[in-house]
C-alpha positions in Angstrom: 0.2 -3.0 22.6 3.2 -2.7 20.3 2.5 0.8 19.3 2.3 1.7 23.2 5.6 0.0 23.8 7.2 2.0 20.9 5.8 5.3 22.2 6.7 4.5 26.0 10.3 4.8 24.7 9.7 8.2 22.8 9.3 6.2 19.4 6.9 7.1 16.7 4.4 4.4 15.5 1.3 4.0 13.6 -1.2 1.3 13.1 -2.4 0.6 9.5 -5.4 -1.8 8.8 -5.2 -3.5 5.3 -7.8 -6.0 4.1 -5.0 -8.5 2.6 -1.2 -9.2 3.2 0.7 -10.7 0.4 -2.4 -12.0 -1.1 -3.5 -13.6 2.4 -6.8 -13.0 3.7 -7.4 -12.7 7.7 -7.6 -16.5 8.4 -4.7 -17.2 6.4 -2.7 -14.6 8.1 -3.6 -15.9 11.4 -2.6 -19.6 10.3 0.8 -18.2 9.5 1.1 -16.6 12.7 0.0 -19.6 14.6 2.1 -22.0 12.6 5.2 -20.1 13.4 4.4 -19.9 17.1 3.6 -23.8 17.2 7.0 -24.4 15.9 8.6 -22.2 18.6 6.3 -23.5 21.5 7.0 -27.1 20.4 10.7 -26.4 20.8 10.0 -24.8 24.4 7.9 -27.6 25.2 10.8 -30.2 24.4 13.2 -28.3 26.3 10.7 -28.1 29.4 10.3 -31.9 29.3 14.1 -32.5 29.1 14.4 -30.4 32.3 11.8 -32.3 34.1 13.4 -35.4 33.3 17.0 -34.1 34.6 15.4 -32.3 37.6 16.1 -35.5 39.9 19.8 -35.1 39.3 20.2 -31.5 39.7 20.4 -29.2 42.8 17.5 -27.0 44.0 19.5 -23.8 42.7 20.1 -25.6 39.2 16.5 -26.3 39.0 15.4 -22.7 39.7 17.7 -21.5 37.2 16.4 -24.0 34.6 12.9 -22.8 35.5 13.6 -19.1 35.3 15.6 -19.3 32.0 12.7 -21.4 30.4 9.9 -19.1 32.0 11.6 -16.1 30.3 11.5 -17.8 27.1 7.8 -18.4 27.5 7.3 -14.9 28.4 9.1 -13.5 25.2 7.0 -16.1 23.2 3.5 -15.1 24.7 4.3 -11.5 23.9 4.4 -12.4 20.2 1.6 -15.2 20.2 -1.1 -12.7 19.1 -3.7 -15.4 18.2 -3.4 -17.8 21.1 -1.5 -20.7 19.4 -2.8 -24.2 20.5 0.4 -25.2 22.3 0.4 -22.3 24.7 -1.3 -23.8 27.2 0.8 -27.0 27.1 4.0 -24.8 27.5 2.3 -23.1 30.3 1.3 -26.2 32.4 4.9 -27.7 32.0 6.4 -24.4 33.4 4.0 -24.6 36.3 5.0 -28.2 36.9 8.7 -27.0 36.6 8.4 -24.3 39.2 6.4 -26.7 41.7 9.4 -29.3 41.3 11.9 -26.7 41.9 10.3 -25.2 44.7 9.6 -28.4 46.5 12.9 -30.0 45.8 15.0 -31.0 48.8 14.1 -30.7 52.5 15.3 -27.4 53.0 14.4 -25.0 55.9 10.9 -24.2 56.3 11.7 -20.8 57.6 13.6 -19.9 54.7 11.0 -21.0 52.1 8.4 -19.0 54.2 10.8 -16.0 54.1 11.2 -16.4 50.4 7.5 -16.9 50.0 6.7 -13.3 51.2 8.3 -12.0 48.3 6.7 -13.9 45.5 5.1 -12.1 42.7 6.1 -8.6 43.8 7.2 -5.6 42.0 10.8 -4.9 42.6 12.1 -1.2 42.2 15.7 0.2 41.7 17.5 3.1 40.3 17.6 3.6 36.3 20.5 2.6 34.3 21.4 -0.4 36.3 25.1 -1.4 37.0 26.9 -4.5 38.1 25.2 -4.6 41.8 21.6 -3.7 40.4 21.8 -6.0 37.3 23.2 -9.1 39.3 20.7 -8.5 42.3 17.8 -8.5 39.7 19.1 -11.7 38.3 19.6 -13.2 41.7 15.9 -12.1 42.7 14.2 -13.5 39.5 16.2 -16.8 39.4 16.2 -17.6 43.0 13.7 -15.6 45.1 10.7 -14.4 42.9 10.6 -16.1 39.4 7.6 -13.8 38.5 9.4 -10.6 39.7 8.5 -7.2 37.6 11.2 -4.8 37.7 10.5 -0.9 37.6 12.9 1.9 37.7 13.0 5.0 39.6 15.2 7.0 42.1 12.3 8.2 43.8 11.5 5.9 46.9 7.9 6.9 46.9 7.3 6.4 43.0 6.0 2.5 43.4 4.4 2.3 47.0 4.0 -1.2 46.8 7.2 -2.2 45.3 10.2 -3.9 47.3 13.2 -1.7 46.8 16.6 -2.8 46.3 20.1 -1.2 45.7 18.6 2.5 46.3 18.1 5.0 49.0 15.7 3.7 51.5 15.4 0.2 50.2 14.5 -2.9 51.9 17.7 -4.6 50.4 20.8 -2.5 49.9 24.2 -2.1 51.2 24.9 -3.2 54.8 28.3 -2.8 56.1 30.6 -3.5 53.6 28.1 -5.8 51.9 26.8 -5.0 48.4 23.2 -5.5 47.7 23.6 -8.8 46.2 25.6 -9.9 49.3 22.7 -8.7 51.5 20.1 -10.7 49.5 22.3 -13.7 49.7 22.6 -13.5 53.3 18.9 -12.5 54.1 17.6 -15.5 52.2 20.2 -17.8 53.2 21.3 -18.9 49.7 24.2 -21.0 50.2 24.9 -22.1 46.5 28.7 -21.8 46.3 28.3 -20.7 42.8 26.3 -17.7 43.9 28.9 -16.9 46.6 31.5 -16.9 43.7 29.4 -14.4 41.7 28.8 -12.2 45.0 32.5 -11.9 45.2 32.8 -10.6 41.8 29.7 -8.0 42.1 31.4 -6.9 45.4 34.8 -6.1 43.9 33.4 -4.6 40.9 30.9 -2.6 42.6 32.9 -1.5 45.8 36.3 -1.5 44.0 38.2 -2.6 47.3 39.5 -6.0 45.8 38.3 -7.5 48.9 38.3 -10.9 47.2 40.8 -10.6 44.5 38.2 -10.9 42.1 39.7 -8.9 38.9 36.7 -10.2 36.7 34.4 -8.1 38.9 35.9 -4.9 37.3 35.3 -6.2 33.8 31.6 -7.0 34.7 31.2 -3.5 36.1 32.6 -1.8 33.0 30.5 -3.7 30.7 27.2 -2.8 32.7 28.6 0.7 32.8 28.9 0.7 29.1 25.5 -0.7 28.6 24.0 2.2 30.5 25.7 4.8 28.0 24.0 2.9 24.9 20.4 3.6 23.5 19.1 0.9 25.6 16.1 0.8 28.0 16.7 -0.1 31.4 14.8 -3.5 30.8 17.3 -4.4 28.0 20.0 -3.9 30.3 18.6 -6.3 32.7 17.8 -8.7 29.6 21.6 -8.7 28.4 22.8 -8.7 32.1 20.6 -12.0 32.9 22.3 -13.7 30.1 25.6 -12.9 31.3 25.0 -14.1 34.7 23.3 -17.2 33.4 26.6 -17.9 31.7 28.7 -17.0 34.8 26.5 -19.4 37.0 27.1 -22.3 34.8 30.7 -22.0 34.2 31.9 -20.7 37.6 33.7 -23.4 39.8 33.6 -25.7 36.7 
């Protein structure tokens, strides 16, 4: 898998089989890997339990953000958990509980929940080298619409026939009137969180450059994402960096 990932981005990789590593046999190597992962899973489990305890005092949007961040950490750990650490199952179960708690919190509107439910566990397609609106929209999708969203990149609207396309020609979710894609998503799914509205204003001003909301920070975010696109990073890495940026914005905006 690691070799395939390297070659996917035009790198070179070889797999070497050795009988021992630093004097350790196979079982000892496995034990070292599992010990390292067990410590990391234990930290994740602790943080997930803390999030569950705090859930009753947090809004639905905040709970979804907690789940999305923790679920991303779980995915990163699973990618390097080569020998199925014993604590992995416990972490996965806690993540399911967190997701259920977040999804079921509050009375909400059943029509809205149904609408969001139609876009769960989907592949989402957008154009390569994502900038402020695409990065922000992907963050919104994974945090508040489809926590298990998978993102693919192509300018060809027919490249992924089953994908939900956003911020691209022929996309299901894109610019409508003077709304950027982030705003279109916000209105379609009726996400009324004031912090999301503030972020939408930043993205609008950064993407459309019309200063409609007087959000000068939007231009800074646009310049940062443009710069990332000029670096030797994959589209997936740009999203990862962008998610961290929007996580921080969400936690601080309006405070």
